[in-house]
C-alpha positions in Angstrom: 0.1 0.1 0.0 1.5 3.6 -1.0 1.2 6.2 1.8 3.2 9.0 0.6 4.4 12.2 2.6 1.7 15.0 2.9 4.6 17.4 2.0 7.3 15.9 -0.1 5.7 13.0 -1.8 8.5 10.4 -0.5 7.3 7.1 0.7 6.6 7.1 4.6 8.2 4.6 6.8 7.2 3.1 9.8 8.5 5.1 12.8 6.9 3.8 16.1 4.0 0.6 16.9 2.1 0.0 19.9 -0.9 -1.8 21.0 -3.8 -0.7 22.8 -6.7 -1.8 23.8 -10.2 -0.5 22.6 -12.7 -2.1 24.4 -11.9 -6.5 23.9 -10.0 -5.6 21.2 -6.3 -5.3 20.6 -5.4 -2.6 18.2 -2.1 -2.4 16.7 -1.1 1.9 16.0 1.8 2.4 13.4 3.1 5.9 13.8 4.7 6.7 10.3 7.2 9.1 9.7 8.9 10.8 6.4 12.6 9.6 5.9 13.5 13.4 5.3 14.2 14.5 8.9 13.7 18.3 7.9 10.3 17.6 6.2 8.9 15.5 8.9 9.8 18.0 11.1 8.0 20.8 9.2 4.7 18.3 9.0 4.8 18.1 13.0 4.9 21.6 13.1 1.4 21.4 11.2 0.3 19.4 12.6 0.9 21.2 16.2 -0.4 24.4 14.4 -3.7 23.1 13.8 -4.0 20.9 17.2 -3.9 24.1 18.6 -6.0 26.3 16.5 -9.1 23.4 16.9 -8.4 23.7 20.8 -8.6 27.4 20.5 -11.8 26.6 18.5 -13.3 24.4 20.9 -12.6 26.8 23.8 -14.1 30.0 22.4 -16.9 27.8 21.4 -17.4 26.4 25.2 -16.9 30.1 26.6 -19.5 31.5 24.1 -21.8 28.1 25.6 -21.2 29.7 28.8 -22.0 33.2 28.1 -25.3 32.5 26.8 -26.0 30.3 29.5 -25.0 32.9 31.7 -27.2 35.5 29.9 -30.5 33.7 29.9 -29.9 32.4 33.6 -30.1 36.6 34.2 -33.0 37.6 32.2 
């Protein structure tokens, strides 16, 4: 199965494999990495940026929800 890097297009390599339990099933996880370390750093930074943005949006959504609830409770 082909698994190219999203940044440079080189074929990704298996970096780390571990097993975890999900309910009664055992799931094998495999972390794939780009063979070019500099490219992998850029990909990791992009992923971290997206996660931070998502966390920020979720926090803003929760704060807006609490503000609406507080406004409705005061009315």
